[in-house]
C-alpha positions in Angstrom: 291.6 79.8 154.5 292.2 78.5 151.1 292.5 75.0 152.5 289.0 75.4 154.0 287.6 76.5 150.7 289.2 73.6 148.9 287.9 71.1 151.5 284.4 72.5 151.2 284.7 72.4 147.4 285.9 68.8 147.6 282.9 67.8 149.8 280.5 69.5 147.4 282.0 67.7 144.4 282.0 64.3 146.2 278.4 64.8 147.1 277.5 65.7 143.5 279.3 62.7 142.2 277.5 60.5 144.7 274.2 62.0 143.6 275.1 61.5 140.0 275.9 57.8 140.6 272.5 57.4 142.5 270.7 59.1 139.6 272.3 56.8 137.1 271.3 53.7 139.1 267.7 55.1 139.3 267.7 55.8 135.6 268.8 52.2 134.8 266.1 50.8 137.1 263.5 53.0 135.5 264.6 52.1 132.0 264.3 48.4 132.8 260.9 49.0 134.3 259.9 50.9 131.2 261.0 48.1 129.0 258.8 45.6 131.0 255.8 48.0 130.8 256.3 48.4 127.0 256.3 44.6 126.6 253.2 44.3 128.7 251.5 47.0 126.6 252.4 45.2 123.4 250.8 42.0 124.8 247.7 43.8 125.8 247.3 45.5 122.4 247.6 42.1 120.8 245.0 40.7 123.1 242.7 43.6 122.4 243.1 43.1 118.7 242.3 39.4 119.1 239.2 40.2 121.2 238.0 42.8 118.7 238.3 40.3 115.8 236.5 37.7 117.9 233.7 40.2 118.7 233.3 41.0 115.1 233.1 37.4 114.2 230.5 36.7 116.9 228.4 39.7 115.8 228.5 38.5 112.2 227.4 35.0 113.2 224.6 36.3 115.5 223.4 38.5 112.6 223.4 35.5 110.3 221.5 33.4 112.9 218.9 36.1 113.4 218.4 36.4 109.6 217.9 32.6 109.4 215.3 32.8 112.2 213.5 35.6 110.5 213.5 33.7 107.2 212.1 30.6 109.0 209.4 32.6 110.8 208.5 34.2 107.4 208.1 30.8 105.9 206.0 29.6 108.8 203.7 32.6 108.4 203.4 31.8 104.6 202.4 28.3 105.5 199.8 29.4 107.9 198.4 32.0 105.5 198.1 29.3 102.8 195.7 27.4 105.0 198.0 24.9 106.6 198.0 25.0 110.3 201.4 23.9 111.5 199.9 23.0 114.9 197.4 20.6 113.4 200.1 18.6 111.6 200.3 16.2 114.5 196.6 15.4 114.6 195.9 11.7 114.3 199.4 10.8 115.5 199.5 8.8 118.6 202.6 8.3 120.7 203.6 4.6 120.8 202.8 2.9 124.0 205.8 2.7 126.3 207.4 5.9 125.1 209.0 5.1 121.8 211.5 2.7 120.2 213.5 1.9 123.2 210.9 1.3 125.9 212.1 -0.7 128.9 210.1 -3.4 130.5 207.2 -3.7 128.1 
């Protein structure tokens, strides 16, 4: 009877050792996968930082352009208020015959 108990105990121990080896292999695979994921996250964070900086730069440039347009519009309104009609500046100007400096065939 003791032999049967020992055989049963040996089988249980062997099974546990097999499970332990499997778990260690799974752990190693998961650790490798985790390292790859962490590296990917670092890359994504760097890209996010780059895009955020780019967005801030574009926003600043657009704001500057809009301010320039507003200033230009303001100067155009001042010119119109002073009595100069910007649309009438071309009166008396005639387009050269043939379409300009580089007309072909005339």
